[in-house]
GUMAR-670421 format. One record per residue (C-alpha): residue in three letters; z, x, y. Coordinates in pm, whole numbers, plus 50000, padded with zeros to 5 digits. Layout:
<pts>
<fitor = ala | Z = Z | X = X | Y = Y>
...
</pts>
This chain:
<pts>
<fitor = met | Z = 39386 | X = 81602 | Y = 59178>
<fitor = arg | Z = 39085 | X = 81383 | Y = 59353>
<fitor = arg | Z = 39178 | X = 81120 | Y = 59151>
<fitor = leu | Z = 39536 | X = 81097 | Y = 59189>
<fitor = ala | Z = 39487 | X = 81117 | Y = 59579>
<fitor = leu | Z = 39236 | X = 80831 | Y = 59572>
<fitor = ala | Z = 39439 | X = 80632 | Y = 59334>
<fitor = ala | Z = 39754 | X = 80700 | Y = 59632>
<fitor = arg | Z = 39531 | X = 80537 | Y = 59871>
<fitor = ile | Z = 39408 | X = 80270 | Y = 59693>
<fitor = val | Z = 39706 | X = 80121 | Y = 59532>
<fitor = pro | Z = 39890 | X = 80058 | Y = 59825>
<fitor = ala | Z = 39603 | X = 79921 | Y = 59977>
<fitor = ile | Z = 39525 | X = 79660 | Y = 59691>
<fitor = ala | Z = 39903 | X = 79574 | Y = 59693>
<fitor = leu | Z = 39845 | X = 79487 | Y = 60077>
<fitor = val | Z = 39559 | X = 79273 | Y = 60016>
<fitor = gly | Z = 39778 | X = 79090 | Y = 59754>
<fitor = leu | Z = 40075 | X = 79066 | Y = 59974>
<fitor = leu | Z = 39839 | X = 78904 | Y = 60300>
<fitor = val | Z = 39658 | X = 78658 | Y = 60039>
<fitor = ala | Z = 40042 | X = 78560 | Y = 59913>
<fitor = cys | Z = 40158 | X = 78466 | Y = 60285>
<fitor = gly | Z = 39928 | X = 78228 | Y = 60356>
<fitor = asp | Z = 40004 | X = 77943 | Y = 60597>
<fitor = asp | Z = 40077 | X = 77652 | Y = 60332>
<fitor = pro | Z = 40339 | X = 77685 | Y = 60088>
<fitor = pro | Z = 40201 | X = 77690 | Y = 59710>
<fitor = pro | Z = 40273 | X = 77376 | Y = 59548>
<fitor = lys | Z = 40531 | X = 77409 | Y = 59246>
<fitor = ser | Z = 40319 | X = 77196 | Y = 59035>
<fitor = ala | Z = 40053 | X = 76925 | Y = 59037>
<fitor = ala | Z = 40284 | X = 76706 | Y = 59012>
<fitor = asp | Z = 40465 | X = 76789 | Y = 59338>
<fitor = ile | Z = 40160 | X = 76666 | Y = 59537>
<fitor = pro | Z = 40173 | X = 76276 | Y = 59544>
<fitor = thr | Z = 39884 | X = 76070 | Y = 59664>
<fitor = gly | Z = 39800 | X = 76032 | Y = 59977>
<fitor = thr | Z = 40003 | X = 76349 | Y = 60132>
<fitor = gly | Z = 39681 | X = 76447 | Y = 60285>
<fitor = lys | Z = 39671 | X = 76706 | Y = 60060>
<fitor = thr | Z = 39374 | X = 76718 | Y = 59756>
<fitor = asn | Z = 39490 | X = 76802 | Y = 59396>
<fitor = thr | Z = 39413 | X = 77155 | Y = 59484>
<fitor = gly | Z = 39683 | X = 77189 | Y = 59763>
<fitor = lys | Z = 39400 | X = 77235 | Y = 59997>
<fitor = lys | Z = 39446 | X = 77030 | Y = 60338>
<fitor = asp | Z = 39240 | X = 76675 | Y = 60341>
<fitor = thr | Z = 39170 | X = 76656 | Y = 60701>
<fitor = ala | Z = 38975 | X = 76339 | Y = 60605>
<fitor = thr | Z = 39296 | X = 76148 | Y = 60537>
<fitor = pro | Z = 39571 | X = 76224 | Y = 60784>
<fitor = thr | Z = 39883 | X = 76041 | Y = 60685>
<fitor = ser | Z = 40104 | X = 75974 | Y = 61016>
<fitor = gly | Z = 40383 | X = 76135 | Y = 61152>
<fitor = ser | Z = 40431 | X = 76116 | Y = 61513>
<fitor = val | Z = 40583 | X = 76227 | Y = 61861>
<fitor = his | Z = 40865 | X = 76025 | Y = 61961>
<fitor = ile | Z = 40911 | X = 75963 | Y = 62321>
<fitor = glu | Z = 41245 | X = 75890 | Y = 62469>
<fitor = asp | Z = 41291 | X = 75542 | Y = 62635>
<fitor = lys | Z = 41391 | X = 75699 | Y = 62987>
<fitor = ile | Z = 41036 | X = 75840 | Y = 62952>
<fitor = thr | Z = 40841 | X = 75580 | Y = 62870>
<fitor = lys | Z = 41022 | X = 75329 | Y = 63123>
<fitor = ala | Z = 40942 | X = 75607 | Y = 63375>
<fitor = cys | Z = 40565 | X = 75628 | Y = 63291>
<fitor = gly | Z = 40486 | X = 75311 | Y = 63111>
<fitor = asp | Z = 40345 | X = 75209 | Y = 62792>
<fitor = leu | Z = 40220 | X = 75556 | Y = 62610>
<fitor = pro | Z = 40038 | X = 75550 | Y = 62305>
<fitor = thr | Z = 40155 | X = 75686 | Y = 61963>
<fitor = ala | Z = 40071 | X = 76027 | Y = 61868>
<fitor = asn | Z = 40026 | X = 76168 | Y = 61514>
<fitor = phe | Z = 40043 | X = 76468 | Y = 61287>
<fitor = ala | Z = 39882 | X = 76514 | Y = 60953>
<fitor = phe | Z = 40084 | X = 76637 | Y = 60638>
<fitor = asp | Z = 40149 | X = 76984 | Y = 60637>
<fitor = ser | Z = 39976 | X = 77011 | Y = 61005>
<fitor = ala | Z = 40089 | X = 77113 | Y = 61361>
<fitor = glu | Z = 39744 | X = 77011 | Y = 61501>
<fitor = ile | Z = 39745 | X = 76669 | Y = 61751>
<fitor = ala | Z = 39539 | X = 76402 | Y = 61584>
<fitor = gly | Z = 39262 | X = 76230 | Y = 61845>
<fitor = asp | Z = 39523 | X = 75927 | Y = 61943>
<fitor = ala | Z = 39781 | X = 76214 | Y = 61980>
<fitor = ala | Z = 39553 | X = 76309 | Y = 62270>
<fitor = ser | Z = 39570 | X = 75986 | Y = 62472>
<fitor = ala | Z = 39931 | X = 75989 | Y = 62437>
<fitor = leu | Z = 40007 | X = 76337 | Y = 62577>
<fitor = asp | Z = 39726 | X = 76300 | Y = 62828>
<fitor = ala | Z = 39886 | X = 75981 | Y = 62995>
<fitor = leu | Z = 40246 | X = 76204 | Y = 62974>
<fitor = ala | Z = 40103 | X = 76506 | Y = 63149>
<fitor = arg | Z = 39995 | X = 76306 | Y = 63414>
<fitor = cys | Z = 40330 | X = 76096 | Y = 63465>
<fitor = phe | Z = 40531 | X = 76480 | Y = 63476>
<fitor = val | Z = 40265 | X = 76643 | Y = 63652>
<fitor = ser | Z = 40153 | X = 76373 | Y = 63954>
<fitor = gly | Z = 40336 | X = 76069 | Y = 63842>
<fitor = pro | Z = 40706 | X = 75941 | Y = 63830>
<fitor = leu | Z = 40858 | X = 76246 | Y = 63652>
<fitor = lys | Z = 40673 | X = 76510 | Y = 63882>
<fitor = gly | Z = 40872 | X = 76799 | Y = 63882>
<fitor = lys | Z = 41095 | X = 76709 | Y = 63589>
<fitor = gly | Z = 41189 | X = 76910 | Y = 63284>
<fitor = met | Z = 41130 | X = 76806 | Y = 62909>
<fitor = lys | Z = 41285 | X = 76916 | Y = 62575>
<fitor = leu | Z = 41027 | X = 76889 | Y = 62266>
<fitor = val | Z = 41233 | X = 76909 | Y = 61937>
<fitor = gly | Z = 41001 | X = 76959 | Y = 61633>
<fitor = his | Z = 41059 | X = 76799 | Y = 61286>
<fitor = ala | Z = 40929 | X = 76811 | Y = 60911>
<fitor = asp | Z = 40957 | X = 76629 | Y = 60621>
<fitor = pro | Z = 41176 | X = 76775 | Y = 60324>
<fitor = arg | Z = 40936 | X = 76886 | Y = 60066>
<fitor = gly | Z = 40854 | X = 77238 | Y = 60175>
<fitor = glu | Z = 41077 | X = 77516 | Y = 60156>
<fitor = thr | Z = 41372 | X = 77535 | Y = 60473>
<fitor = glu | Z = 41257 | X = 77802 | Y = 60650>
<fitor = tyr | Z = 40881 | X = 77688 | Y = 60659>
<fitor = asn | Z = 40954 | X = 77338 | Y = 60764>
<fitor = phe | Z = 41167 | X = 77506 | Y = 61066>
<fitor = gly | Z = 40851 | X = 77720 | Y = 61148>
<fitor = leu | Z = 40636 | X = 77410 | Y = 61131>
<fitor = gly | Z = 40852 | X = 77196 | Y = 61328>
<fitor = gln | Z = 40864 | X = 77485 | Y = 61579>
<fitor = arg | Z = 40493 | X = 77495 | Y = 61546>
<fitor = arg | Z = 40449 | X = 77135 | Y = 61590>
<fitor = ala | Z = 40693 | X = 77156 | Y = 61908>
<fitor = gly | Z = 40470 | X = 77456 | Y = 62046>
<fitor = gly | Z = 40151 | X = 77249 | Y = 61993>
<fitor = val | Z = 40225 | X = 76958 | Y = 62213>
<fitor = ala | Z = 40377 | X = 77202 | Y = 62476>
<fitor = gly | Z = 40026 | X = 77417 | Y = 62464>
<fitor = phe | Z = 39839 | X = 77071 | Y = 62499>
<fitor = leu | Z = 40063 | X = 76989 | Y = 62784>
<fitor = ser | Z = 40029 | X = 77323 | Y = 62959>
<fitor = lys | Z = 39658 | X = 77311 | Y = 62924>
<fitor = lys | Z = 39702 | X = 76968 | Y = 63157>
<fitor = gly | Z = 39909 | X = 77081 | Y = 63406>
<fitor = leu | Z = 40246 | X = 77092 | Y = 63311>
<fitor = glu | Z = 40407 | X = 77409 | Y = 63363>
<fitor = gln | Z = 40551 | X = 77614 | Y = 63049>
<fitor = ser | Z = 40871 | X = 77673 | Y = 63221>
<fitor = arg | Z = 40931 | X = 77313 | Y = 63247>
<fitor = met | Z = 40957 | X = 77233 | Y = 62871>
<fitor = ala | Z = 41200 | X = 77359 | Y = 62604>
<fitor = thr | Z = 41087 | X = 77396 | Y = 62230>
<fitor = ser | Z = 41308 | X = 77380 | Y = 61958>
<fitor = ser | Z = 41292 | X = 77288 | Y = 61601>
<fitor = lys | Z = 41503 | X = 77096 | Y = 61341>
<fitor = gly | Z = 41292 | X = 77160 | Y = 61034>
<fitor = glu | Z = 41379 | X = 76893 | Y = 60755>
<fitor = leu | Z = 41775 | X = 76896 | Y = 60906>
<fitor = glu | Z = 41743 | X = 76494 | Y = 61011>
<fitor = ala | Z = 41470 | X = 76378 | Y = 60750>
<fitor = thr | Z = 41559 | X = 76073 | Y = 60553>
<fitor = gly | Z = 41210 | X = 75979 | Y = 60373>
<fitor = thr | Z = 41219 | X = 75945 | Y = 59993>
<fitor = asp | Z = 40845 | X = 75860 | Y = 59968>
<fitor = glu | Z = 40497 | X = 75917 | Y = 60164>
<fitor = ser | Z = 40594 | X = 75643 | Y = 60443>
<fitor = gly | Z = 40949 | X = 75790 | Y = 60476>
<fitor = trp | Z = 40789 | X = 76151 | Y = 60498>
<fitor = ala | Z = 40545 | X = 76037 | Y = 60739>
<fitor = arg | Z = 40853 | X = 75955 | Y = 61000>
<fitor = asp | Z = 40985 | X = 76248 | Y = 60927>
<fitor = arg | Z = 40710 | X = 76435 | Y = 61072>
<fitor = lys | Z = 40755 | X = 76447 | Y = 61439>
<fitor = val | Z = 40802 | X = 76595 | Y = 61763>
<fitor = asp | Z = 41058 | X = 76431 | Y = 61982>
<fitor = ile | Z = 40992 | X = 76469 | Y = 62355>
<fitor = leu | Z = 41347 | X = 76394 | Y = 62548>
<fitor = leu | Z = 41420 | X = 76423 | Y = 62927>
<fitor = ala | Z = 41565 | X = 76746 | Y = 63028>
<fitor = asp | Z = 41868 | X = 76703 | Y = 63218>
</pts>
């Protein structure tokens, strides 16, 4: 009887651990052939942060005209983290919206992903990218209430190779009306 009671507690715990391990952030690759060279991942599927591939923050022309020349900001493959060059671009953008020509204005942040992951995963990744940019700008003094985030996932992706996929990984920054 004690063995049965112990098994009734252990089996669900083991199942829960298995479920948590299976639900990691990165979708498992379908095969080794699905991880092309230079994707920002190693052949084991783990993130390779030493070789980021570019994706970017695209800033609407209206904002660029008001704020001046802003540096390009990049994302690595399968990442929502803001790379070093992105920080300087977003610092300048925050200054423009906090104390510069666009003080008091709002913005829309729309995240995108390349088409290689599952649709739901890519929508989530696009949202995390937009949210990451919003979080960064918020830390620089831009109120969250002035930023709206959304994701288009892979819906507008056009890439068919690494350079095209890199262009698909982006956050569009638009001036709110």
